[in-house]
Every structure is written in structure tokens, then in C-alpha cells.
RODO-2510 file (C-alpha; in nm, 4 decimals, decimal comma):
residues 52
     n   res          X          Y          Z
     1     m     0,0000     0,0000     0,0000
     2     k     0,1387     0,3365    -0,1049
     3     l     0,1750     0,6311     0,1316
     4     w    -0,0966     0,8328    -0,0462
     5     e    -0,3330     0,5376    -0,0156
     6     r    -0,2695     0,5045     0,3592
     7     k    -0,3342     0,8760     0,4060
     8     a    -0,6550     0,8621     0,2040
     9     r    -0,7787     0,5540     0,3921
    10     s    -0,7012     0,7208     0,7242
    11     i    -0,8963     1,0325     0,6292
    12     m    -1,1965     0,8336     0,5098
    13     k    -1,1969     0,6052     0,8153
    14     g    -1,2121     0,9198     1,0265
    15     f    -1,5406     1,0021     0,8544
    16     l    -1,6680     0,6447     0,9108
    17     f    -1,6771     0,5435     0,5451
    18     s    -1,7432     0,1734     0,4901
    19     e    -1,4535    -0,0412     0,3694
    20     a    -1,6336    -0,1016     0,0377
    21     k    -1,6781     0,2735    -0,0185
    22     i    -1,3110     0,3376     0,0673
    23     n    -1,2013     0,0694    -0,1801
    24     s    -1,4180     0,2124    -0,4577
    25     i    -1,2752     0,5620    -0,4017
    26     i    -0,9166     0,4278    -0,3981
    27     n    -0,9858     0,2402    -0,7229
    28     y    -1,1251     0,5609    -0,8746
    29     a    -0,8076     0,7499    -0,7813
    30     n    -0,5890     0,4700    -0,9240
    31     e    -0,7557     0,4756    -1,2673
    32     d    -0,5100     0,7274    -1,4158
    33     p    -0,1752     0,5479    -1,4582
    34     k     0,0087     0,8743    -1,5341
    35     a    -0,1024     1,0508    -1,2143
    36     n     0,1563     1,1017    -0,9418
    37     s     0,0941     1,0298    -0,5734
    38     e    -0,0154     1,3842    -0,4911
    39     l    -0,2738     1,3862    -0,7675
    40     k    -0,4068     1,0452    -0,6626
    41     l    -0,4407     1,1631    -0,3018
    42     y    -0,6201     1,4762    -0,4224
    43     k    -0,8574     1,2750    -0,6415
    44     a    -0,9370     1,0359    -0,3549
    45     t    -1,0032     1,3101    -0,0998
    46     h    -1,2024     1,5161    -0,3500
    47     k    -1,4225     1,2163    -0,4302
    48     a    -1,4643     1,1454    -0,0569
    49     r    -1,5770     1,5050     0,0047
    50     q    -1,8371     1,4662    -0,2693
    51     c    -1,9732     1,1595    -0,0883
    52     l    -2,0249     1,3400     0,2435
***
């Protein structure tokens, strides 16, 4: 598990997201193979904010 993924999971667990929802958001952020870690973390947290 990458550092950005651990950070994103930690943030989402703090908001009591289900494990399935966390996994779907992580998969969404991983879709772009050219994105760097910062962009993937941004995409994951942005998607999580939309789900709140």
C-alpha cells in the first residue's frame, strides 16, 4: 500500500466510510496510470468530500 493510499484511507476512516466505499474511491483514484501520488491523493479526498 502506497503512502498516499494510507493517508486517504485514514482520512476516510475518520469520517466512518465503509470499507467497500473506501475501496471504490481508492480504485477511482488509481484509474489514471500517469497521475503522481499527490494527484491520486487529491482525487481520492475530493471524491470522498463529494460523498459526504
